[in-house]
N, C-alpha and C positions, 0 to 999 in steps of 0.2 A: 564442483562447477556451479555457478549460478545462474539460474534462466530468469531474465528479463521478458518480461510480458508488456508488451506495447498494445496498449487500447485505443491508441489515438486512431480516428479515421483520417485525419489531414495529416499530409508528410511533414508541413511546417510545426504542426504540434509536436512531432517527435523531438525536434531539435530543441523545443523548450522543456519537456517533461521527461524523456527517456534519455537522449543525449547526456545531460548532466551526470544521471546516475551511472551510465556507463564511465563517463570522464573520472567519479569518483573511484570506482571499482579499478580502472585502470592506474589511476595515480597508486593506488595501494596494493597492486600486482595482484588482483584478485579475479581468477578465470571465470568467464562469464560467456552466456550468449544471447542474443536477443530475438525473439519471435513474436510475430503480432498474433492477437490471441487466435485468430481465425486459422493459424497455421499449425498450431500445436498437435502433435501427434503423442500416442502413448510412448514411444521410443524417446520423445523430448524429455516428457514427465520422469522416466526411469533415468535419463542421463544426469538430471538435475539434482544437486544436492540441496539445494534451498531454491525458492522461486522469490522474485519480487515484482509486484503487479503494479506497473507505474501509474501515475495518474494521466489526467489531459484536461482541455481546455474547459472554460465554464459551460460552452454550449454544445461540446462533443459528449453525447450520452448515448451514441449508439450502441453500446456495451451492456446498457441496461436491457434494450431490446433483444440483445443476443445473449441473455444471462444463461440459457443451457450448455452454452460453449464452456461453464464454469462449475459445470456439476461435479467434476473430477475432484474440487476442492474438499468435498465432504468425506472422502475416501483418502485422500492424499497423506501419508504419513510423515513428511518431511517438513521442515518449518518454512513456512510462508509470510511474507510481508506484504500488505496491502497499503499503497499510499494513494490518499485521497479517492479517485473514480475506483481504485483497488480496494480500500477499505470499504466502499461501498458494496460493489462485487461481493466481497467476503460476508458483509452483512446481509445482503438479499440472499446468498445460499444457505445461511443459519437463520432464517425467518425473521430477519430484521426489517424495519419498513423504512423507505425512501420520506424524507422530511424536506421541505424547502426552507434555505434561510441562506442568504448571500453574505460571504465574508471574503473581503478583497484586503491584502498588505498584512503588516507584521502585528502580533498580537502577542501578549504575555501570557502564558498558560503556566499553571502550577501542576507539576507531576510528581508521582510517588512510585519510584523505583520502576522506570520501565525502559527498558534495554540502554540503561545507564542515565536516562534522564531522571532530576531530582530537583525538585523545589521550583521556582519560578525562571521559565526559559521564555527567550523570544522564538517564534514560530512564524512561518508565512502561509497564511491562507488564500486559496483561491478556488472558491467553490459556491455553487448554486445550493448544492443538495448536502443533508448529512444522512447519517443511518441512525435508526434508533436501537438502543443496545441489543443485539441479537441474544439468540439463547445459547446458553453455556459460554459467556462472556463475562469478562471483569474489566472495568474502567479505570483508567490509571490516570485519569486526570480530573482537576477539579471543578472545570467548567461544566455548564448545563447541557451542552451538547458534548457527546463522547468523542475526545480528541485522540484518545490512546488506549487501545482495547487489544485483550489477550483472552484467546480461547481458554477454559478452564482447565483443560485435560490434553491439549494438543497446543505444539508450536506454533500457532497462528496469531499473527499479528496485525492490527491496522493503526494506521494514522490518518487524520483526516487533514491534517498542514502536509506541506512539501519540505520534508527535509533535505533534498538536493538544493533547497536555496538557503534555508538556516538550519542547522543541526545536521550537519554531513556525517558527525561521528555516529550519528544513530544506525545508519545504513552499514558502516564497518562493524559495529557491534553485533547488528545483525547476522552480518556474513560470517562472523567469528563464532556464532553460537556452535556448540557441538552436537 
């Protein structure tokens, strides 16, 4: 069972950033449940086989002010995928730093064997911030900004782009990890 974590403050943002991931999972018959990051209990973490931390809108950064709600990530032993704001959360938990750069639209990024992404791929960006490469993480994109990262010893992944818009197969490949 996949736990989708909603970091959106506004209900409307849920429909843009969380619902499309729910739709991908439904279409592929993958069991999931969705919770707001303020509602997560230890039992929810225990029940989850994997976790996806969804992104949110450009001006919705309340999750940064509530980063302590995500301290459990350091000790979590199951796979995690952070998308955009979710990647920023993972980065902050592992000592990365928030940096400013706005990117909106479709970009071509070059990947090297990251959850099935290889070579040049079109991805969709919608962010004002990115994260410096956190401790114990490797970068799997050739961009000067970390677009795709993985922890060196844990199954923790992050993408700055939005695979629910372009590269939906990445979500499926993450869910299929053993």
